C-alpha positions as CSV (number, residue, x, y, z in Angstrom):
1,M,-32.0,-10.1,10.8
2,T,-32.3,-12.5,13.7
3,R,-31.9,-16.2,12.8
4,R,-34.3,-18.5,14.5
5,V,-33.3,-22.1,15.1
6,K,-35.5,-25.2,15.7
7,K,-33.9,-28.6,15.6
8,L,-35.8,-31.8,15.9
9,V,-34.1,-34.2,18.4
10,D,-36.4,-37.2,18.3
11,H,-40.0,-38.2,17.8
12,G,-42.1,-41.3,18.1
13,L,-45.4,-42.9,19.1
14,D,-46.5,-44.3,22.5
15,D,-46.6,-48.1,22.9
16,H,-50.2,-48.6,24.0
17,P,-52.1,-51.3,22.1
18,E,-54.3,-50.1,19.3
19,G,-58.1,-50.1,19.5
20,D,-58.4,-48.7,23.0
21,D,-61.1,-46.0,22.7
22,E,-60.2,-44.6,26.1
23,R,-56.5,-44.1,25.3
24,P,-56.0,-43.1,21.7
25,P,-52.5,-43.4,20.2
26,V,-50.2,-40.5,21.1
27,A,-47.3,-39.0,19.1
28,W,-44.4,-37.1,20.8
29,A,-41.6,-35.0,19.6
30,V,-38.6,-33.3,21.3
31,A,-36.8,-30.3,19.7
32,V,-34.5,-27.5,20.8
33,L,-35.3,-23.9,19.8
34,D,-34.3,-20.4,20.4
35,D,-37.5,-18.6,19.3
36,C,-39.0,-18.0,22.8
37,E,-39.4,-14.3,23.1
38,G,-38.7,-13.2,26.6
39,C,-36.7,-16.3,27.4
40,D,-33.1,-15.9,28.4
41,E,-31.9,-19.3,27.2
42,L,-32.5,-22.0,24.6
43,R,-35.6,-24.1,25.3
44,V,-36.5,-27.8,24.9
45,E,-39.8,-28.1,23.2
46,L,-42.0,-31.1,24.0
47,T,-45.0,-31.8,21.8
48,V,-47.6,-34.4,22.6
49,E,-50.6,-35.0,20.4
50,E,-53.1,-37.6,19.4
51,V,-52.0,-39.5,16.3
52,G,-53.8,-38.2,13.2
53,R,-54.5,-34.8,14.8
54,P,-51.4,-32.7,14.0
55,G,-51.5,-29.3,15.5
56,A,-54.1,-30.2,18.1
57,G,-51.8,-31.3,20.8
58,L,-49.9,-29.6,23.6
59,V,-46.5,-27.9,23.2
60,G,-44.3,-27.2,26.2
61,H,-41.3,-24.9,26.1
62,L,-39.0,-26.2,28.9
63,S,-36.1,-24.4,30.4
64,P,-33.0,-26.5,30.9
65,S,-33.8,-27.0,34.6
66,T,-37.3,-28.1,33.9
67,A,-36.1,-30.5,31.1
68,R,-33.7,-32.0,33.6
69,R,-36.5,-32.4,36.1
70,L,-38.6,-34.3,33.5
71,R,-35.5,-36.5,32.6
72,T,-35.1,-37.3,36.3
73,A,-38.8,-38.2,36.6
74,L,-38.6,-40.5,33.6
75,G,-35.5,-42.1,35.1
76,S,-37.3,-42.7,38.4
77,A,-40.3,-44.2,36.6
78,L,-38.0,-46.6,34.7
79,R,-36.3,-47.7,37.9
80,D,-39.7,-48.2,39.5
81,I,-40.6,-50.7,36.8
82,G,-37.2,-52.5,37.0
83,E,-35.5,-50.9,34.0
84,D,-32.1,-49.2,33.7
85,P,-32.7,-45.6,32.9
86,G,-29.3,-45.4,31.2
87,H,-30.2,-47.7,28.3
């Protein structure tokens, strides 16, 4: 029997003010998993969905190199707004 692993790393909500009909509140979650058939390595799972609509969002299974690229992009965005990406 093959054991499948999925571990939640963190989750949260976006910080957009409530009541904006054009931008509903969004929930996000990051996990690591090993249940990607055909994948040669563990994956980072990124889930983004509208609050109150569980299961209706998007789930990405990122390879380590793609996860690092996303981390770099987030760090660049933080620097662009004058924030330290290390904190």
